[in-house]
C-alpha positions in Angstrom: 20.1 30.6 27.7 20.0 32.2 23.6 18.1 35.2 23.5 16.0 34.9 20.2 15.4 37.8 18.3 12.1 39.1 17.1 10.9 37.7 13.7 10.9 40.7 11.3 10.8 40.6 7.7 11.1 43.1 5.4 12.2 42.6 1.5 13.8 45.6 1.3 16.2 45.0 4.1 19.7 44.9 2.3 21.2 42.6 5.4 18.2 40.0 5.2 18.7 40.1 1.5 22.1 38.8 1.4 20.6 35.8 3.0 17.1 35.6 3.4 16.9 31.7 4.0 17.5 31.8 8.0 14.4 34.3 8.0 12.0 32.3 5.6 12.6 29.2 7.5 11.1 31.5 10.9 8.2 32.8 8.8 7.3 29.2 8.0 7.5 27.9 11.2 6.6 30.9 13.2 4.5 33.5 11.3 3.2 31.5 7.9 0.8 34.4 7.8 3.0 37.3 8.9 2.1 40.9 8.8 4.8 43.6 8.5 3.0 46.8 10.6 5.5 49.2 9.5 5.4 48.4 5.8 1.6 47.5 6.3 2.0 44.3 4.1 1.3 40.3 4.7 3.2 37.6 3.5 2.8 34.0 3.1 6.0 31.9 3.1 4.6 28.0 3.0 4.6 26.0 -0.3 1.0 25.2 0.1 -0.3 28.7 1.1 1.8 30.2 -1.8 0.3 27.5 -4.4 -3.4 28.1 -3.2 -3.0 31.9 -3.4 -1.2 31.8 -6.9 -4.4 30.0 -8.3 -6.9 32.1 -6.4 -8.3 34.5 -8.5 -11.6 35.0 -7.0 -10.0 36.5 -3.5 -6.6 38.0 -5.0 -6.1 40.4 -8.0 -3.4 40.9 -10.4 -4.7 43.9 -11.7 -2.9 46.7 -9.4 0.8 45.2 -9.9 2.6 41.9 -9.1 5.2 43.9 -7.3 4.6 45.2 -3.5 5.5 48.6 -4.1 3.3 48.9 -7.3 0.0 47.3 -5.4 0.7 49.3 -2.6 1.0 52.4 -4.7 -2.0 51.5 -6.9 -0.9 53.6 -10.1 -3.0 54.0 -13.3 -2.3 50.7 -15.1 -2.2 51.2 -19.1 -4.3 48.9 -21.2 -1.9 46.1 -22.3 -0.1 45.3 -19.3 -1.3 41.8 -19.2 0.7 40.3 -16.2 -1.2 43.0 -14.3 -4.8 42.1 -15.5 -7.5 39.9 -14.4 -9.7 38.1 -16.4 -11.4 38.3 -18.8 -8.9 41.1 -20.1 -6.0 39.2 -18.9 -7.4 36.1 -20.5 -7.8 37.9 -24.0 -4.4 39.8 -23.8 -2.4 36.8 -22.9 -3.9 34.5 -25.5 -2.5 37.4 -28.1 1.2 37.4 -26.8 1.3 33.8 -26.4 1.4 33.1 -30.0 5.3 33.9 -29.8 5.7 31.4 -27.0 4.1 27.9 -28.5 6.0 24.9 -28.5 6.6 25.0 -31.9 8.0 28.5 -32.0 10.3 27.4 -29.2 11.6 24.2 -30.9 11.8 26.6 -33.8 14.4 29.1 -32.3 16.3 26.7 -30.3 19.2 26.6 -33.4 19.2 30.4 -33.3 19.4 30.8 -29.4 22.6 28.1 -29.8 24.3 30.5 -32.4 23.8 33.9 -29.9 25.4 32.0 -27.3 28.2 30.8 -29.9 28.5 34.7 -30.9 28.8 35.6 -27.2 31.4 32.7 -25.9 33.5 32.0 -28.9 35.8 35.3 -28.8 36.7 34.2 -25.0 37.6 30.7 -25.6 41.5 30.6 -24.7 41.1 33.3 -22.3 41.3 32.6 -18.4 38.2 34.2 -17.2 34.4 34.6 -18.4 31.6 36.7 -16.8 27.8 34.8 -16.7 26.4 38.4 -16.8 28.4 40.9 -18.4 29.7 38.3 -21.0 26.5 36.4 -21.6 23.5 37.1 -19.1 22.9 40.9 -20.3 23.4 39.9 -23.9 21.8 36.7 -24.9 18.4 36.8 -23.3 17.8 40.6 -25.2 19.0 39.1 -28.2 16.2 36.4 -28.2 13.7 38.6 -27.2 14.9 41.0 -30.3 14.8 38.2 -32.7 10.9 36.9 -31.8 9.9 40.6 -31.7 11.9 41.6 -34.8 14.0 44.4 -33.1 17.2 45.8 -34.7 20.5 45.7 -32.7 20.5 49.4 -31.9 17.1 49.2 -30.4 18.2 46.2 -28.4 20.6 47.8 -26.9 18.3 50.6 -25.7 15.5 48.5 -24.4 18.0 46.3 -22.5 19.0 49.8 -20.4 15.6 51.1 -19.8 14.4 47.5 -18.8 17.4 47.4 -16.2 16.3 50.9 -14.8 13.0 50.3 -14.4 13.5 47.6 -11.8 16.6 49.2 -9.7 16.1 50.4 -6.5 17.8 52.5 -4.0 19.4 49.7 -1.5 16.9 49.8 1.3 14.2 51.4 -0.6 11.2 50.1 -2.2 11.1 50.6 -5.9 9.9 54.5 -6.9 6.4 54.3 -8.4 4.9 56.7 -10.8 1.3 56.6 -10.1 0.6 58.7 -13.5 2.9 57.0 -15.6 3.8 53.5 -14.1 4.5 51.9 -17.6 4.5 52.4 -21.2 6.3 51.1 -24.4 6.8 54.6 -25.6 10.8 53.4 -26.5 9.2 51.2 -29.3 6.9 53.8 -31.0 9.2 54.9 -34.1 10.1 50.9 -34.5 6.1 50.0 -34.6 5.8 52.6 -37.3 8.5 51.5 -39.1 7.2 48.2 -38.8 3.9 48.8 -40.1 5.3 49.8 -43.3 7.9 46.9 -43.4 6.1 43.7 -42.2 8.3 40.9 -41.3 7.9 37.3 -39.9 7.8 38.5 -36.4 5.7 38.9 -33.5 5.1 43.0 -34.1 4.0 42.2 -38.1 1.9 39.5 -36.2 0.1 41.9 -33.4 -0.4 44.7 -36.1 -2.4 42.7 -38.4 -4.4 40.1 -36.0 -8.2 40.9 -35.4 -9.6 39.7 -32.2 -13.0 39.6 -29.7 -12.2 41.8 -26.8 -13.1 41.4 -23.4 -16.4 43.8 -24.5 -17.7 41.8 -27.0 -15.8 43.8 -29.8 -14.3 42.8 -32.7 -10.9 45.0 -33.4 -7.3 45.4 -33.7 -5.0 46.1 -31.1 -4.4 49.8 -30.5 -1.2 51.3 -31.1 -0.9 52.0 -27.2 -1.8 48.2 -26.3 0.8 47.2 -29.0 3.7 49.4 -27.3 2.7 48.4 -24.0 2.8 44.4 -24.7 6.1 45.0 -26.1 7.4 46.8 -23.2 6.0 44.1 -21.1 7.7 41.3 -23.1 11.3 42.9 -23.1 11.1 43.5 -19.4 10.0 40.0 -18.6 12.4 38.1 -20.8 15.2 40.2 -20.2 15.7 41.1 -16.5 14.6 37.8 -15.4 16.2 35.6 -17.2 19.2 37.2 -17.3 19.8 36.8 -13.3 19.3 33.3 -14.3 22.7 33.3 -16.1 24.5 34.3 -12.6 23.1 32.0 -10.4 23.8 29.1 -12.7 27.6 30.0 -12.5 27.6 30.8 -8.9 25.7 27.4 -8.0 27.7 25.2 -10.4 31.2 27.0 -9.0 30.3 26.2 -5.8 29.5 22.6 -6.5 31.9 21.2 -8.9 31.0 17.7 -8.5 27.7 18.4 -10.0 29.1 20.5 -12.5 31.4 17.8 -13.8 28.0 15.5 -13.8 26.4 18.1 -16.0 29.5 18.0 -18.4 29.4 14.3 -18.5 25.7 13.7 -19.1 24.3 16.8 -21.1 20.7 15.0 -20.4 20.9 16.2 -16.6 20.9 19.8 -17.7 17.1 20.7 -17.8 16.5 19.2 -14.2 19.9 21.2 -13.2 18.1 24.4 -14.6 14.8 23.6 -12.2 16.9 22.9 -9.2 18.7 26.2 -9.9 15.1 27.8 -10.5 14.0 26.5 -7.3 17.3 26.9 -5.2 17.9 30.4 -6.3 15.0 32.1 -8.1 15.2 35.4 -9.8 12.0 36.4 -8.3 11.4 36.0 -4.6 8.2 38.1 -4.4 4.9 37.7 -6.1 2.4 40.5 -5.1 -1.4 40.2 -5.1 -3.9 42.8 -4.0 -6.6 41.3 -1.7 -9.9 42.5 -3.5 -12.1 40.4 -1.1 -11.6 39.3 2.7 -9.6 36.2 2.8 -8.7 33.9 5.7 -5.3 32.1 6.2 -4.2 30.2 9.4 -7.4 31.5 11.1 -7.0 35.1 10.6 -8.6 37.5 8.0 -6.7 39.7 5.6 -8.8 42.5 4.8 -9.6 43.6 1.4 -7.5 46.2 0.2 -4.5 44.8 1.5 -1.3 43.9 0.1 -0.2 40.2 0.1 3.0 39.2 -0.6 3.6 35.1 -1.9 7.3 34.7 -1.0 8.1 32.2 -3.7 12.0 32.3 -2.5 10.4 30.8 0.8 8.1 28.0 -0.4 10.9 26.7 -2.7 12.9 25.9 0.8 9.7 24.6 2.5 11.0 21.5 4.0 7.1 20.4 3.9 7.4 20.1 -0.1 11.1 18.8 -0.4 13.4 17.0 1.7 16.5 18.9 2.8 15.7 22.1 0.9 18.7 23.7 1.7 20.7 21.2 -0.3 21.7 22.0 -4.0 21.1 18.8 -5.8 20.7 18.7 -9.6 19.1 15.0 -9.4 16.1 16.7 -7.1 12.5 16.3 -8.8 11.0 19.2 -7.0 8.2 21.3 -8.5 9.2 25.0 -7.5 6.5 28.4 -7.7 9.7 30.3 -9.9 7.5 30.5 -12.6 4.0 31.0 -10.7 1.1 29.0 -10.9 -2.6 29.1 -12.4 -3.8 31.8 -14.8 -0.5 34.3 -14.4 1.9 31.0 -14.7 4.7 32.7 -16.5 4.2 33.2 -20.4 8.2 33.0 -20.9 8.6 29.6 -18.7 9.4 27.6 -21.7 11.8 30.2 -23.3 13.5 31.0 -19.9 14.3 27.1 -20.0 15.5 26.9 -23.7 17.9 29.5 -23.2 19.2 28.5 -19.9 19.7 24.8 -21.2 21.1 25.7 -24.5 23.5 28.2 -22.7 24.8 25.7 -20.2 25.5 23.2 -22.7 27.4 25.5 -24.9 29.3 26.8 -21.6 30.1 23.4 -20.5 31.1 22.2 -23.9 33.8 25.3 -23.9 34.7 25.3 -20.0 33.8 22.1 -17.8 35.6 23.6 -15.0 35.5 27.3 -13.2 35.8 29.0 -9.9 33.9 32.0 -9.2 35.8 35.1 -8.6 33.6 36.0 -5.3 35.8 39.2 -4.6 34.7 40.6 -8.2 31.1 39.3 -8.2 28.6 42.1 -7.8 25.1 42.0 -6.8 22.6 44.0 -8.5 20.7 46.6 -6.5 17.2 45.7 -6.9 14.7 44.0 -5.1 11.9 42.8 -7.6 14.4 40.9 -9.8 17.1 39.4 -7.3 20.5 38.6 -8.6 23.9 39.7 -10.1 25.2 42.2 -12.0 28.6 40.6 -12.1 29.6 36.8 -11.8 32.9 36.6 -12.8 34.6 32.8 -13.2 38.2 31.9 -13.4 38.2 29.1 -15.9 40.2 25.6 -15.8 
C-alpha cells in the first residue's frame, strides 16, 4: 500500500516551489479551499473559484495589498498605490494612469519596443550564447517603461535595482514588510522636480498637469506624493513581472523545439504562444486579498479579517478548465488568469503582450534554434514574482 503524505501547501517552501504543480493538483482535488494553520491563511486553487474571487469586490478587499505577506502585515498604505486600493479610490487613480496604456499608445510604441530589442540582440549576433534574462529580460522592460514615463537612462538603472530588491525574500521566508514605510516613490523625487521645469511628451508631464475629480468629489491635481507613488507602482509592475516572462519563454521553447520551429516558420502563431507561456508558467502564482466580510467557499466560511490567497498558478492548470493542462501547447485556446480579472485586471497586460510578442519575433529572426544551458540557469530568490535571474541558451 502506497502511503500518501498529508497535504501541505506553503508558498514559501523552497522544495514545493521548484515544481508546485503536483501540490496544486492535490489542492484542487482534495482541498479546493485550503487553510494553512501554521501561517494562518486560506487558499483557493480551482479556476472557477479564483475567477469569482478576483471579481468579488463586495467581500474581498485589495486595500491591504495583493501579496500574501503584505496583507498579513497590514502596513500603512500610502495614497497612490492604485493596485492596492478599493473603489472609488482605485477607479479614480487607475483611470489617470491608464492613459499611458491605451491601445493607441501601445500601437504607437511598437516600433520603439522593436528598436530596444534590436539594441539588446544585435551585438550578440554571430556568437554562440544568449541569456534570455541578463541580455534582454532585465534590460528591455525597464527601457520601455522609461520611455513611457520619460526617465533618463541613469535613473532607469537605479529604478531597476530598487524594483528587484523590493521583491526579494530569503529562501523559505516571507518577504519582509515594513509597516511604517511599505512603499514610496522617493527615487523619482528629483526627476519629477526636474520634469516640472522641463515638460515633455510623457506620462509624468501629463500627470503633473492633469486635473481630476477625486473620490471625495474634489476637483484637484495630483499631490507630489501621489505622483511619486504612481511612478513606483508602474516601475515595479512593469519591470519585474515582464522580465520573468522572458526567462520562461526561453526555457519552455527550448524544451519544445518542434513548437519553437513552428513559431519561426509562422510568426502569426506568436501571440498565442505568449498566452500559453503565461498560462503554463505565470510570473505571478499567488494573488492575495483581505477578507472584508465573511465569505463562504465549498460550504466553509472564511471569516472577515482573514488573508486569502488566490493561487493563479494552480487555476491555470485546472483540468476542469483546460484539456490536458500539464501539456505545453502553443495552439491552445485557453483563458488564463495570469493578469487577473475584474476591476484589478492588470493595467499593463497589453504592454506585456506587446513586449513578449515583439521580443520573440526578434529572437526567432536571429536564432530559430537554441538549447537551454540548464547547469548555468539560476532561479530568482523571490516568491512574489516567480522566475529566473539567468536563463542562458546555447545557439544553433
